N, C-alpha and C positions, 0 to 999 in steps of 0.2 A: 579537856578536863571536865568532869561531871560536876554540875553545880546543883546541889540539893536545896530545895526551897521548902520551908514550913508552910507557906501559903503562896499560891500563884494564881493569877487570873489572866485569861486570854479573852480579850473583848473586841467587838466590832467586826469580826470575821463572819463569813458565810458558813454556818455550822451544818455539817452533814450528819443528819440524824436518821432514825428508823423510818420516819414518816415524810422525809423530804429534806429540803434545805431551808434553814432559818436564815434570812438575809442579814440580820443584825444580831448575832448570837453572842453568848458568853459562856465560858467554862470556868468554874472556880474549883481549885484543887487545894486540898489540905493533906499534907504528908504524902502518902502514896495513893490516895483515893480521890476520885471525882466527887465533889459535894453538890455541884449544880451544873447542868448543861441545858441551855434553852435560850429564849429571847432575852436580850440584854436588859430590857426594861423591867424584868422580873427579879433582878438581883442587883446588888452593889458589888463593886470590885473588892471591897474590904481592904484590910491591911495586908501588906506584903508586896511581892513583885507583880508587875502588870506588863503584859505584852499587848500592844495595839496591833490587831490582826486585820485592820481594815484593808479592803482590796484583795484579801486572800481567803482561801477556804480553810476551815478547821475540821479535821477528820479524825476518826479513830485511827490509831497507829496501824501500820501494815504488818501482817503476819505472813512470813515466807516459810512454807513447809518443806522447801527443797532448795537448799543452797550449799554449795561445796566450798566456796572460798571467795577471796578478794584480796586486793592490796598485796599481791605477790605471794600469798599463802593459801593453804587449804587445810581443812579440818582433819584430813586423814594423816597428813605428814607433819603438821606443825604442833609444837608444844603449847602450853597455856598462854604464853605471850602472843603467839600467832593467832590463837583462838580469839583473844580479846581484840587484836588488831582487825581481824575479819569482821567481828561483830560491830566494832565502831565504824568501819567503812560502810556497812549496810545501814547503820543508823542515820548516816548523813543523807540517805535517800528515803528516809521515812519508815524503815523497818524497825518496829519496836519489839518484835518477837520473831524468832526463827528457829528452825530445826537444823542443827549442824548435821550435814549429810555426808555419810561415808560411803564411797563407792567400793567396788570390788578390789580386793588386795589380798596379800598373804594374811592368813588368820592372825598371826602375831601382830601385824601392823594394825589390823582392825582393833585388836585388844588394847594395844598401846594407845590408840586414838581415843577409844572409849574411856580409858583410865584418865587421860588428860582432860577430856570433856567433863567427866564426872567431877574432877577436882575443881574446875572453873565453875560449874553449876553449883556445887556445894558451897563455894565461896561467895555466892550471890548471883553470878551468871549474867547479870545485865539483861540483854535481850535474847539470851539463849534459853529456849523453853524445853529443849530436849534434843534427842538424837534420832536421825532417820537413817536406817540401814538400807541402802540401795544395793542389794546383793549381800553375799556372793552367790545366792541360790537363783541364778538367772539362766535362761536358755541360750546356749552358744549361738544359735541361729539368729537371735535378736539381741545380741550382746551390745551392739553399738560400739562405744569406745571402751567398754569394760574388757580388761585383759582376759583372753580366753584361758590362759594357763592358770589363772587364779579363781576361776569359777569353781563352785563346789556342788557336790550332790547334797540335796537337802537331808539334814540329820537333826532329829529332834533334840538329842542330847547336846549337840554342839551349839545349836541356837539357844537352848535353855541356859547353857553356861554363859553365853554372851549376855543374855538378858540379866542374869544374876550379877555379872561383873558391872553392868551399867547401873545397877541399883535403882531400877524403876525409871530411868531417864530415856530409854528407848521408847519412842512413841509410834513410829511407823516402820514397818519392814516390807520392802518390795521383793517379791519372789515370782517365779514362774510356776504356777500350780500344776501344770501338765507334766512337770518332771516327776520321776519316781520319788515318792516321799513328800512331794509338795503339799498335797492335801492335808497330810498330818501336821505340817507346820502351821497351816491356817488354824487348826484346832488349838495348837499350843498358844499361838498369839492371842486368840480370843480368850483363852483361859487366863492369860497374863495381863489382859487389859491393853494390849498393843493393837494398833490398827493394821490389819493385813491388807497389803496393796498388791495389785497385779501389775506387772510391768516387765519389760525386756522379756516378753513372753510370746510364744508362737501358738498360743491356745486357739483351738477352733471355737466356733460358736457354742457347740455342746460342752466343750471343756470349760469355757468361760462361764456358762450358765451353772455348771456344777460348782465352780469356785465361788460364785456369788451365793449360791444356796448354802455353801459351807461357811460363809461369813465374810468373804471379801467385799468390802464396801468402798474401796478407794482405788483409783487407777492412776498410775504414775505416767506423767507427761503423755496425755492422750495423743494418738497418732504416731508418736515417736517410740521406736523400740517395741513394736507390736504388729501382729498380723492386721492388715488394713481392711478397707471397705471394698467389697466387690459385690455386684448385684446378684450373682449366682452363688457366691460362697462368702457370706458375711463372716468376717473374722473378728478378732478381739475388739478392734476399734468400734465396729458396728454394735457388738454386744454391749459395750460400755455406754454408747449413745442411747441404746434402746432400754436400758434397765434403770429405773428410777431409784433403785437402792444404792447405786454406785455414783459417787462424786468423782469428777475427773479433774486432774491437773491440766493446765494449759500453759505452755511457754509462748507468750505473745511478743516475740521479738521481730516478727516479720520474716524470720528465717526458718525456724523449726516447723512452723505451721503456716500455710498460705492464709492470707487474710480472709478469703472466702470461706475456708474451712473453719476458721475461728468464728466467723459470723454464723455459720450453720450450726456449729456446736452449741453456741449460746441459744439459738432458736430451738434446738432439740432438747437440750438439757435444762434450759431455764436458768434463772439467776441463782437458784439454790443448788444447782447441780455441778457448778464449776468453781474451782479454786485457781487463782493466778499464782504461779511460782516463777522463779527466775532460773533455777538450775545453774546459778552463777558459779564461775570458776575463778582461779587465781588472777586472771588477766584484767579484771576490773580494777581500775585505778592503779595499774602497774605501769612503770616506765617502759619496760621492755615489751616487745611483741611476741616473745617466745618464752615458754615455761615448760617444765617437765612434769608429767603425770606418771608417778612410779618410775619406770625406766624408759618411758616413751616421750618423745618430744612433741610439743604442741605449739602452734603458732596462730596468731590472729590473721584470718584471711576472709575477705568478703563479709566482715562484720561479726564474725564468731570464731571461737577457738576450734581448731581442727587438728587432727593427727596428720602425719605426713601423707597418708593415703587419701586425705580429704574428709574423713569421717568426722562428723560433728562431735565435739566433746564438751557439752555444756554451752554456756553463753556468757556474755558480759552484760546481761540485762539487769536492770534494777527495778524494784517494785513500782516506783513512781512512773517509770517509762512503760512498764507493763500495763498500768492503768491508762496511761495516755494512748498507747497503741490500741487497747481494747475499745476505748471510746471512739477512736478514729475509724476502726474497722467495722464496728457494729452500729454506731449511732445511738447506742443505749444511753439513758440518762446517767449522769455522773454518779449519783447516789447509788444506783443499781450496780454499777461497775465497782465502786469502792467496796461494796459488800463482798465481792469476790476475793478481796484481799484483806478483809477484816473479820466480819462475823462468820463467813463460811469456813475459813480455816480454824477459827476458834471453836466452831461446832465440831469439826473433825477431831480436835484434841480434847473435846469435852470441857473446854474452858470458857464457854459462852456466858457463864454467870460472872466471870471475872474480866473478860476481855472481849474485844471485837465491836464495842459500841461505846459511845459517850453517854453515860447515865450515872446518877448518884449511886455510890457504893462500888462502882467498878474501878478497876485499876486505872490509874491516871497515865495512860499510854495514848499519845496523840501526835498528830503531825499537822503542820501548817504549810500549805503550798499555794502557789499562784495559779493563774489561768492556764499556764503552760505546764503545770505539774512540777515546776521547780520547787524543791523543798526549801523552806525558810527556817523551820524550827522542828525539832524532834524532842519529845518529852517521854521518858520511860519511867514508870512508877513514880511520877511526880518530880523527877529530876530532869533538868534541861541538859541534854547531852549534845545538842547541836543547835545553834541559833545564829541567824543573821539579822534579826529584827531588834529594834530598840527595847531594852528592858529597863523599866523605871519603877520607882517606889510608889505604891498606891496610897 
């Protein structure tokens, strides 16, 4: 149950801010906005509800730009109630904003899902910030778990109609620009204010460079679903690493990308060049170990969802565990890693004036977690949506 507060204060925690960690911090919220975020001694709790966050961190809420499902459902196949259930599941792990991601499917299925998502977002949306279309304009050679029989040739009119149907809620579209017609879609997406992403692509170094010049500024799950790094034939992964204009997603579950490659990616791209995502599927918080993607069976094996042939099909990663793993693999300071899940995705969406940091005037999206990254409290737009800490009257 969402509990809305006119006034809320979080006091005593270690506040993660732009310039480091404030050891005894405070955040004051009024309505849907942050009114104060800084040292506790510089403000009073005021009237209203108070959460004592001592012994925990207080962070901007996490933003996941690539998530397919949870709790036994996915955004492609579920109706409005399923959409809300998935969003609530991820909120328990600190995700205060997400893009509902739709994989490759029959065009009618994608249209139905877009319609359901638009209905939910129009009604308030909670932590759903928009839609990510991962396909269907992908290269069969690098399709991963995407069904080859539902992949489509890039068509400007078709994608334009999908964007119209979504009413402006499509924020990212992943495509393979080397396909015939792919470059034209990049231009369309730029015209419509949508982020063109390269992914599930077999682009050569030269083809990738052309796509970046045309406006591609985002790479879907770096190293996965793309031509790799070779010292005599640099492929798409190498092109993404080398180009400062391109921000790269990373799935840091210890399965999709080896920890050493994660560390190398951070060293090369820097803290502004990477966004942490989950690529999470139905199996998160699901009682059963098997589920169905379209007409294909998937099961949890070796820590991740896989098709019967062993192909990875997403993850059961959560954003708090992605941050925990990134910290362990790289040794980078916590505040730098948190930026990969907060301000960096906000910048990709053009929402950095509203989200991604704790500062006066920004949306009151925050998460409280302990030293092990276990989430204690999640607040979205000033409303407590998940809480295990004591809540008292100030």
